C-alpha positions as CSV (number, residue, x, y, z in Angstrom):
1,X,-47.8,2.1,-11.9
2,X,-46.8,2.0,-8.1
3,X,-48.7,3.4,-5.2
4,X,-47.6,3.7,-1.7
5,X,-44.2,2.9,-0.5
6,X,-41.3,1.8,-2.9
7,X,-37.6,0.7,-2.6
8,X,-35.1,1.9,-5.0
9,X,-31.8,0.4,-5.4
10,X,-29.2,2.8,-7.0
11,X,-26.4,1.4,-9.0
12,X,-23.5,3.8,-10.3
13,X,-20.1,2.5,-11.9
14,X,-21.5,-1.1,-11.4
15,X,-21.6,-0.5,-7.5
16,X,-24.9,-0.4,-5.4
17,X,-24.5,3.0,-4.1
18,X,-28.0,3.0,-2.1
19,X,-31.1,1.3,-1.2
20,X,-33.6,3.8,-0.5
21,X,-37.2,3.8,0.9
22,X,-39.5,6.2,-1.3
23,X,-42.5,7.1,0.8
24,X,-44.1,9.3,-1.9
25,X,-43.1,7.9,-5.1
26,X,-43.9,9.7,-8.2
27,X,-45.5,7.6,-11.0
28,X,-42.6,5.1,-11.6
29,X,-43.0,1.7,-13.5
30,X,-42.2,-1.1,-11.1
31,X,-41.2,-4.4,-12.6
32,X,-43.9,-6.8,-11.7
33,X,-41.5,-9.8,-11.7
34,X,-38.1,-10.9,-11.0
35,X,-37.6,-11.6,-14.6
36,X,-38.6,-8.0,-15.6
37,X,-35.9,-6.5,-13.4
38,X,-33.3,-9.1,-14.4
39,X,-34.0,-8.0,-18.1
40,X,-33.6,-4.5,-17.2
41,X,-30.4,-5.2,-15.5
42,X,-29.2,-7.4,-18.5
43,X,-30.4,-4.6,-21.0
44,X,-28.4,-1.8,-19.3
45,X,-25.4,-3.8,-19.3
46,X,-25.5,-4.9,-22.9
47,X,-26.3,-1.4,-24.1
48,X,-24.5,0.7,-21.7
49,X,-21.5,-1.6,-20.7
50,X,-22.7,-1.3,-17.1
51,X,-25.5,-2.1,-14.9
52,X,-26.0,1.5,-13.5
53,X,-29.5,2.5,-13.1
54,X,-32.3,2.9,-10.7
55,X,-34.2,-0.3,-9.9
56,X,-37.5,-0.2,-8.3
57,X,-39.3,-2.6,-5.9
58,X,-42.4,-2.8,-3.8
59,X,-40.6,-4.8,-1.0
60,X,-37.6,-4.0,0.8
61,X,-36.4,-7.6,1.0
62,X,-36.6,-7.8,-2.9
63,X,-34.6,-4.8,-3.2
64,X,-32.1,-6.0,-0.7
65,X,-31.8,-9.3,-2.5
66,X,-31.6,-7.6,-5.9
67,X,-28.6,-5.6,-4.8
68,X,-26.7,-8.6,-3.6
69,X,-27.5,-10.1,-7.0
70,X,-26.3,-7.2,-8.9
71,X,-23.1,-7.1,-6.8
72,X,-22.6,-10.9,-7.5
73,X,-23.2,-10.3,-11.0
74,X,-20.4,-7.7,-11.2
75,X,-18.3,-10.0,-9.2
76,X,-18.5,-12.7,-11.4
77,X,-17.8,-10.5,-14.4
78,X,-14.8,-9.1,-12.7
79,X,-13.6,-12.7,-11.8
80,X,-13.8,-13.6,-15.5
81,X,-12.0,-10.7,-16.5
82,X,-9.2,-11.2,-14.0
83,X,-8.9,-14.8,-15.2
84,X,-8.7,-13.8,-18.9
85,X,-5.9,-11.2,-18.2
86,X,-3.9,-13.6,-15.9
87,X,-4.0,-16.2,-18.7
88,X,-3.3,-13.7,-21.5
89,X,0.1,-14.2,-23.1
90,X,1.1,-10.7,-24.4
91,X,3.4,-11.0,-27.1
92,X,3.8,-8.4,-30.0
93,X,0.3,-7.4,-29.5
94,X,-0.3,-5.8,-26.3
95,X,-4.0,-4.5,-26.8
96,X,-6.8,-6.2,-24.8
97,X,-10.4,-5.5,-24.7
98,X,-12.9,-6.6,-22.0
99,X,-15.3,-9.0,-24.0
100,X,-17.9,-8.5,-21.1
101,X,-18.0,-4.9,-21.6
102,X,-21.1,-3.4,-23.6
103,X,-20.9,-1.7,-26.9
104,X,-19.1,1.4,-25.5
């Protein structure tokens, strides 16, 4: 559990909406490593089809770096999707589903 100052990265609709300082945090589980927060992001994407969520950090620089990485993650998914659509030959079957989207 974290005590003191925290930073929260808020992601909605796969977009970083805010990086907020929390001066008096409630009891929040703060990931103790980059691997833990990366796993949280990947799990959110796999389960929900998006990386939406609140991600907590004990350091402002870590929060900022995570926000950049999260946006880069979405950028790369978007680039892959764009490439697939541009290279898709739509014949008799027009339906296409994004393979990078989660189970939703």
